[in-house]
C-alpha positions, 0 to 999 in steps of 0.5 A: 263906042257910041254903038256899043253904048247904045246897044248896051243901053237898050239890052240893059232896059230889056233885061231889067224890064220885069224889075219895075213890072214886078209889082204889077206882074205879081198881083195879077199872077198872084205871086208871093214875095219869094216868087217875085224876087225869083222872077226878077233874079232869074234874067240876072242869072241867065244873062251871067251864064249866057256871057261866056256863050256870047263872048265866045260867038263874039270872037268866032264871028265878030262883036257886031255880028254877035250883037245883031243876032243876040238882038234879034232873039231879044226882039222875037222873045218879046214880041212872043210875050206880047202876043201870046201873053204871060200867064203863069209863074212858070211863063214869066220865068221862061220869059226871064230866062230868055231876057237873059240874052239881053244881059249877056250883051256885055260880053258883046259891048265892052270888048267891042269898045275896049279894043279900040283903046290902050291900057292907060285908057281902059277904065275910062272907055270901059266906064263910058261903054259900061254906062249903058246900064243906065238903060235900067233907068229907062225901064224903071221911068217908064215900064210902070207907067205904060204898064198902068195905062195899057197893061204890063204885056203891052210893055213888052211890045212897046220895048221893041220900038226903040231896040229896032232903032238901036238895031239899025244904028248898030248894023250901021255904025258899029265896027270891030277893032282891026286887031287879031282876036284868038277864039275862046274855048271852055278849056282857055276859062279853066286855064285862067282859073286854075292856079290863078288866085287874081282871077278869083279875086276879081270874080268876087270883087265884081260880084259885090260891085256889080251884083249889088247893082243889078240885085238892087236895081231889081229888088228895089221896086219891090222893096219900096212897094213893101217897105213904104206902100209906094205904088208902082209908078212911085217905087219906079221913079224912086228906083230910077233915082237910085240906078241913074246914080250908079249908071252915071257913076260908073264912068266917073268911076273909071276916070277916078281909077285912072288917076288915083287907081283902081283899088284905092277907088274900090276900097273906098267904094266897099267901106262906103256901101257897107256903111249905107247898106248897114244903115238902110237896114237899120231903118234909119229915118223914113222913106226920104232918108232910105231912098237917099241912102240907096241912091248913095249906095248904087252911086258907089257901086257904080263907081266900083264897076268901072274901078274894077275894069280899069284893073283888069286890062292891067293884070289880064291884058292878053286874056281880057276877052276871057276874064271880061266873060268870067268877071261879068258872069260873077257880077251876074251871079252875085245880082241874082243871089242878092235879089233872090236872097232878099226875097226868100229872107223877107219871106221867111222873117217878114223884114229885109233888114237881115238881107241888107245886113248880110250884104253889108257884110259882104261888102265890109269882107271885100274891103278887108281881102282887097286891103290885104292884096292890093299892096301885092298887086301895086308892087307887081303891076307897077312895072308892067303897066303905064296905069295907076293900080 
């Protein structure tokens, strides 16, 4: 559990690195708002896609070996960016695409942890392992400050230091669970998607909760800079407060879901997020009120992330590895669409309001759809699982 958490934590720190550096990179490379948004969204999208491949590799050679290979690839990418520099929009997009390997750590860390625990404790176990997304807090707190002191390219090299330490811990302590693992093929992913509506429901629901968390975590530094004139350091700290709330709440969301049921937890999450984000889009209050609204929003989204993965083992116990990859991919795609969409709408309308209202509408839609399907799930799963639905 500790190894999975640390690996996930530092991987998320690196995956998110371009978010808190976006203002300084955009100024250096003369990027407009739309380009800046695409820059921070590309790692999210590539991480989402690579999760399927990393999940298949973890089944083939083990989660531990896969994690070590992925960590080595990420460190080589960062060292290259530090040594060679990043001098154009195309180069920063390439860097973001390669940092997607760090985002794919989801498909290594969560199965590594979950396979050690029974169904009734999956929400708690996956919530603790998944709290590794708190690595975004480290990036938001320290990356802008280090960039101001040494230049943004030096941050890429400095990030390799904690990565190397965690790699040593992971090598020494990580253990694959002594369970039989069936290797996944692309046809297996098709099998759980074709004719299985529940798989699509889970992918959609997670695209809102994790997509909201990842998308806002990447977009908020630029949003706070544009909306309130925050300098990169203050924008990073404000974002850190938001992502800290979401990260800390993920394991608690799993615990709450274990006690009252994942669907009940998610219904409260979606309704709360819709109200909070709509209020932020309306421009209620000044900077302090808006930051508070986003802290509450990411807190709710973090709880939703834990709740989704309390439900997954109940519905897909035999295919948890497959669904972890697919659901994680959907979450990343949701984050890409949110981060990129906010920038595009800001570029063409001059305001973030329409993008925020659109996301609030998606959260409200998720609430309505889950309200409809949750009764059916409770009836069907009650006799199959000891955990609450």
